[in-house]
N, C-alpha and C positions, 0 to 999 in steps of 0.2 A: 380785887379780883385780878388775876393775871390773865391778860389777853394772849391768845395764841399768836405765834410769830406770823408776820405777813409773808405769804409765799412769794417767790421771785415772780416778776411780771410775766415771764414766759409760761409759767404754770398756773398763774392765777386767773387767767382769762382764756377765752376761746381763741384759736388761731386767727390771726388777722386775714381777712379775705381781700386779696389784692385785685385790682381791676383787671379784667381780661385784656391781655395784650395780643391782638390779632397777628401783628408782625412777628412777635417773638415765637408764638406757637407755630407759625408757618415755617420758620427757618430752623428750628431745633427739632431733630428727629426724635421720635418717641424712644423711651428707654429700651424697649425690646429691640428696635432696629439698631440702636447704638451698640447694644450688646453683641448682636450678630455681626455688625460691621467690625467691631473690635476683634471678635474671634476670627473673622475672615482675614483681617490684616495680620493677625498673629500667625495663622497658617501660612500665608504668603511669605512672611519674614522667615519662618522656619524652613520653607522650601528654597529660599535663595541660595544657601550653600550647595544644596543638591543640584539645583539648576546650573549653577556656575560650574560645578564639577562635571556634570553631564555634558555641558557645552564644551568645556575644556578637553575632555576625553575625545569627543567627536572631532574637534578642531585638530588635535594631535594625531588623530587616526588610530587611537588605542581602542581595542575591542573589535568585535565583528559586526558588520552591517546585518541586521535581522531581516531586511526586506527580501521578498522573493525575486523581484526583478532588479538587476543591478547592471551597471556598465560592464561590458565584456572585455577582459584583457587580451582575448584571442584575436580580435579584429577591431581596429579603431572605428568608432562611430556606431558600434553595435551594442546590443544588450544580451544578457543570458540569465538563466535561472541561477539562484544562489545556492551553492552546495552547503552553506552554513545555515540555511533557513530553518532546518529541523532542530537545531541545537536548542532553541528556545522552548521546544516542546518536550525534549527528552533529556537535555543536559549536555555534558561534555562528549558523550558518545556520538560519533558522526555516522548517522544513518545514510546508507547509499541512496543516491538520487538527490535531486532531479537531474535530468540529462543536461549537460553543459554545452548547449548548442547555441551559437550566436544567431541573433535575428535583429531585424531593423525596426525602429520606431521613429516616426510613424510608419505604419505598415505600407510597403510599396504597392503601387497600383498593379493589379493583375495577380496578387498573392491571395490565395485562399488559405486561411490559417485555422488550424484545429488545435485546441488545447485538450490534452488528455490528463485526467487527474485520477490518482489511486495510490495503492500501496506497492508491495514488492512485485506483484504480478505485472503491473503496469511498468514498473522500473525495469523488469526483464529477468529477474533472478529465475534460474541459474545462468542465464545468458547475459551478455552486455546489453545496455539499453538500446544500442544501435540495431539489435536483432530482436527486440521486444515487439509485441503486436502493434504498437503505434507506428513503427517503421513499415510494417506490412500495410497498415491503413494508408500511409503515404504512397507506397508503391502502387497499390491498387487504384487509388484515386488519381494519381498522376497519369496512369494509363487511360483513365476515363476523361481527363481534362482536355479542354480545347487548346489549340495552338496558342502559345503566348500566355497561358494560364499556369501558374506555379502553385503546387500544393505543398504546404509547410505544416507538418505535425510536430507540435512542441510537447515533449514528454515531461510532465510534472510529477511522475510517480516517485514516491519516497518509501523506502522499506520500513515496514512496521507501523506506519501511521494509519489511523482510522478516520472515520467521518468527522469526528470532532475537530481534528486538525485540518482536514480537507475543506471544511467551511472557509478557513482562512486562506488555503491554497486557491480556492475559487475566487475569493474576494480580491486577493492581490493579483491572481492570474488574469483577471479580466483586463488588467492594464496592458496586456499584450495585444489587445484588440482582436480577439478571436472571432471567426465567423460562426463557430459552434464550439461548445464545450462537451466533452465526453467524460463520463464518470463511471469507473468500474471499481467498486469498493464493497466491503462487507466481511472480509476474512479477519480483520484486526479489531473488531468492535469490542471483544472481550479482553484481549491481552495487549493491544497496542497501547502506547503512551496515552494516559487518560482514559483507558478502557475500563469498563465497569468491573472487571476482575483482574486488573493489571497490578503488578507489584509496584509500579511506579506511581501509584496513587490514582484514586477514582473520584475526582471532583466532577461536579456537573459540567456539561460542555461549556456553558458560558463562563464559569469561573476558571475552567481549565485554559480557555483561550485568553482570558484576562491575565492569568498568571504568566502565560507565555509572553505576553506583551511586556510585562514587568521584567521578566528574565532577559528580554531583548535589549533593555536599557544598558548603555555602556557602563554606568555606575554599578549596576547589579552584576554585570559581567566581571568588572574589575574586583568587586568585593568577593565574588565566588572564586575567582582565580587566587586571590590572596589567602582565603580561608579554606581552600579545597583540602579534602581529607586524603585523597588518594594521589600519589605521585603521578605525573603525566605519563610516565613510561610504564606504568603497571598495566599488564595485559588485561583486557576486559573479558568477561565471560560472554558466551554467545547469547544473543538476544532470545533465542528459543528457550534457553535455560533461565534467563533473568526475568523476563516480562510476566510469565504466568503467575498470578497470585492464588488462584483457585482452579484446580484441574478436575473438579467434580461439580459441574453446574447442571442440575436436573432441568429437564424441559419445562416443568411447572414451577420453577423456583422464582422468587422475586428478582434475583439477579438477571435471569433470562428475560423477564418482562421489562426490566429497566433498560437492558441492552436494545431490545426491540423499539422501545419508546424513543431512546436517544437516536438510534439509527434513522427512524422515520423523521424526527424533527430536524436532524442535521441535513438530510437529503432535501427536505422542504426549504430549509434556509439557503442551500446552494441554488435551488431553483429560483427562489425569490431574488437572490443577488443577481443572477443572470437576467431575470425578467426586468429588473430595474434598468439594466443596460440594453435591453432588447436584444439579447444574445440567445439564440436557441440552445437547448441543452438536451443531451441524449444520455439517459441512464441505462446501463447494461446490467443484467442480473449477475451476481457472483456465482461461479460454478466451482464445485469441489470434486475431488476424486472419491466417488462412492464405491465403485466396483473393486478397485485394486488397493484401497487404503482401509485396512481394518480399523476398528475403534482404537483411538490413540490413548484413551484412558487406561490406566493400569488395572487390569482385571485378572483374577486368578481363577482359571477354569475349575480347579479342584474344589472351589468353594460352592459350586453349583450342586445342589442335592441330586443324588442318583434317582433314577426312575425305574419302576417295574412296569414293563410293557409286555403284554401277552405272557405273563408269568416269568419273564426274564429280566434280570437287573442290568441296567445300563448306566455308565458314568459318562458325563458330557466330555470329559477330557479325552476320551477315546475317539471322539469325533472333532476334536479341536484341530482342524486342518482339513484340506480338501480330501474327501473320501476317495478310495480307489474306485476305478470305473466299474468294477464288478459289484461293488457294494452301494452304488449310487441310490437306487430306488429304496433299498432298505434304510439307508441313511436319511433320506427325505422323510420317511415315516417316523423314524426315531427323533430326528431334529424337530419335526413338527410338534411332537409331544413335549419336547424340552421348551420350545417356544411358547406353547400354550401354558406351560407351568411357570415360565419366566418371561412374561411379555415385555418387561422393562429392561431386559438385559441386552446390551448392544452386541456383545460377542455372539450370543445365541442367535440373534436375528441375522447377523452377518454370515455365520456358518450355514444357517438354514438357506440363505440366499444363494450361497455358493453351490450347495447341493441341488437346489432347484434349477439353477442355470445349467448344470450338467445333464439334467433331464429335459432340457429345452423348454422349460416353463419360464420363458423370459419375462413375461409381464409381471408375474408374482415375484420373480427374483429381483427385478428392478425396484418394485415397491419395498421389498425387504432391505435392499441396499440403502434406499433412502431412509427407511426407518432406523437402521443401524447408525447412520450418521446423526439423525435427529436426537437419539437418546444417548449418544456418546457424550459423556460429561466433560471431556476435554475439548474446548471450543476453539480449536485452531481452524475449523472449517465453518464457513457461513451456513447457518441452518436454512431450511426451506422457508421459514417465516420471513427471512430477509428477501428472498425472491418474490414472495407475495407482496411485501411492502413496496418493492420497486414497481411491480406491475400494476398494483391497484390503489396505492395510497400516496403516490408522489405527484403524478400529473393530475391537474384539475379537470382537464378535458374541455376547457373553455377557451382554447386558442392561446394559451399562455406560452407557447413555444417549447414545451417540455414533451419529449417523446421517450418511450421505453423500448427496450429490446431484450427479449428472452433468449439467452445463449444456451440454456440447458438442453432443449431438444436437438439443436445442431451438434453439440458435443456428444450427446447421448447416442446419436446415430452412428458415431464412429465405433461403437461397441455393439456386439451382437445382442446383448440383453437390453440395450437402451439406457443404461446408467453410465455416466461419464467415468472413464477409467484411464488406463496407462497409455493408450494411444494419444490422448490429448493432454494428460497431466502427468508430469514426471514423478511427483510424489503426492502430497496431500492437496496442494492448491496451485502449484506453479506449472506453467504450460510447457509442453514439449515443443520441438520445432514445428511439428504438424499442428499442434494446438495453437501456437502463435499465428501460424498462417491462416487457420480456419477462423479464429476470432478476429484477426485483422480484416479478413475479407468480409465477414458478416457485418462488422461495425462499419466498414467502408460503405457497404451498400445502404446501411441505415442512415449514415451521414449524407450520402448522395441524395437519398430520398427526401430527407428533411430539408435539404437545400433546394428541393424542387427540380432535381435533375433526373434524367433518364439513364438507367444503367444498361450498358451494352456488353453482353457476355462475350461477344467476339473480340473485345478489346482487353479482356482479362489476360494478364501475363501468365505464362506457364510457370511451374515450380522452378525449372532450370533458370528461366529469366529472372524470377524473384531472387533466387540465391545469387545470381550474378549481380543484380542491382544492389543487393544489400551487402555484398562482399563477405559471404559466409565462408568459413574455413572448417575443416574437420577438427581442428584443435578446439573450436568453440563447442562442438558437441561433446568432445572428450572432457573438457573442463566442466561443462554443465552436468555430466553424469557423475564426475568425481564430487562436485559440490553437493549434488542431490544425495548421493550415497552417504555423505557425512551427516546429513540430517538425521539418519537413523542411528547414529552413534551418540546423539545428544538427548538429554532429558527434555521433555517427557517421551519423545518418540521411541527411544531405545527400550522403554518399559512397556510399550504397546505390543499388541499381538503381531506376530510375524515380522518383527523389526529386523531380526537377523537375516531372515530370508529375503526381505525387500532390499536391504542394504547390499546383500551379496549379489542379487540380480543386477542392480545398477552397476556394481563394481565389475561384474562380468561383461556387461555391455560396454563399459569404458575400456576394458581390456581388449575387446574386439576392435574398437575404433583405433586404439593405440597400435595394435598389431598390423593394421593396414597402412600405417604411416611409413614413409621412407625413413631409412635409418637416421639421416641427419635431422629430420624433424622429430624423431623420437628423442634424439639426444638433446634437442632444444627444449622440448616440453618437459623432459626430466629435470631441467634446471629451474623450472617455474614453480615457485612456492604456491601453496593453496591460496594464500592471501592475495597474491597477484592474479590468480584465476578469477577471483570475484571482484576485482577492481578494474584492471586494464591489461588484459591478457595480450592484446595485440602489441601494445607498446613494449611489454616485457619481452615478447618474442623478437621484436626488432632489435632490442638492446642486446639480446643474446646472439643474434645472427650477424656476427661481426668478423667471421673468418674470411680469408681471401676467396675461398670457393663458394661463399654464400650470396654472390651477386644475384643469381637467379631466384634464390629463396627470398632475399630482401625485396626483389621486384614483385614477387607474389604477395608478400605481406603489405608492401606499400600500396599496391593497387587495391587490395582489399580495404586497407585503411582509408584511402581516398574515396572509396565508395561510401564508407560510413561517415567520414568527416571531410567533406570536400573543402572545408574552410581551413584545413591544416596546411598552411603554405610551406612549412619546413619539409613535410613529407613530399609535397609536390615538387619542390626544388630538388630534393634528393633523387626522386624518380627521374627527373629530367636529366640529371647528371650521370645516372648509371649507364654504362655502355650497353647498347642493344636493348634498352628498355624505354621506348617512347612513352610519353605521358598518356593520360587517360583519353 
């Protein structure tokens, strides 16, 4: 009988049980821990080249510093806001703002510092930042301040940004040691970089800010520069044309709901950041032009179905404009019928409001102007929901240092019907001279109250004193009107109702300001390109006023400039050298 082969020893018996070694078990990590330790080391080793490259680029000074607060080249020992801060949030396009004003850190004794955060309205468009409402805040508060007390308002407004970016502006802006933070925002929630309907991409706010931090790395900047698709000298399209991804957003749409949710959460995050540092915060409601800005969404009046009223057939396009005075009451009756038949049509609501205002039914006209804005699918103007969020859902009311301020009633009072319009807003959302003054004064009073101080009306500066302190020039108003009229030449505004008429009206106002200028100043402003009007008009005027007979004119410009930028030593030195032109 053939016996089966004997199996190898390791297979023929049970595994040998070794005695438990207490020391060995304690010193050797479990297999799972060893695996994760190995993975962690592998990741660190993979990051070494990146960290070396990042450190090398920083050491060599290659790339832009993404921080908001940086050392100022204007005056040794001071700091300023970084004009390149916004590039991490939108890319290579340089958005205007924040104001490059030097300030000292640590904050000197006796200085009361206010940080103002927001978009282009805060930045000042269509005026320079030195004439935006934060400067009016400073002028009003300085008039209220005690002797030896300096008011310093730092303008961190950046064109086109929304609240998702402004969370980071507040986070980094707290480094300037403000006594209070003022936030005015809401118009860029849909179309600003990272906005819910923006063509630049709509990530959640957290991911959007995380991506911005990655873009701010020098290595990423370097790689983007190497692989950029568009040559650096290729002219960019206007932001108004580039940013909107969806210009028809219904009031009841998911997109609108997401925008409200993000806006609320971002404002609460700003409040929490300030509360951590025990810095008071004041949120002001965003206000848009309701009365003198028709719906921006492209709408065809001929698509509205005709109505038969009292046996007569009417077409809406016959009433698509302000009715003649003799037809006003009849127009109200007919437009009411069109509104009842088309309750969700923004242009019908707007025309009905215009007709009601002409019959002095101001309360109903105001409500319909508001309604027309609410149902306008093009969301370049903050809706009423944002106002309600600011007033009811941001401050907890438990002594958290957060206050709110409703600007709508104050700006509405400037118009007969009570709806904010052309007196305070030059186009859809940006403030006029009068609007900047009114908003600056109202916020200044709110700031003073939150600081526990008493406002004295007898110490308020007059308008003439304000203009003198701020160094305003007629050329500033002319440039603002020119820039605003250009808005109606761009998509989507040029496709909205009354765009041609609105642009023409602004152009006529600009022509009136131009005609009042002396001939030499006309010749100088004729040499200023539109691009310079929106960046640094005053410096451009000074560079052009170089003729031998321009001494008096240069003196005027230099004095205005030093009112705006008292830290500009070269301007001060030149003013001191000019014959017959003593310093400030």
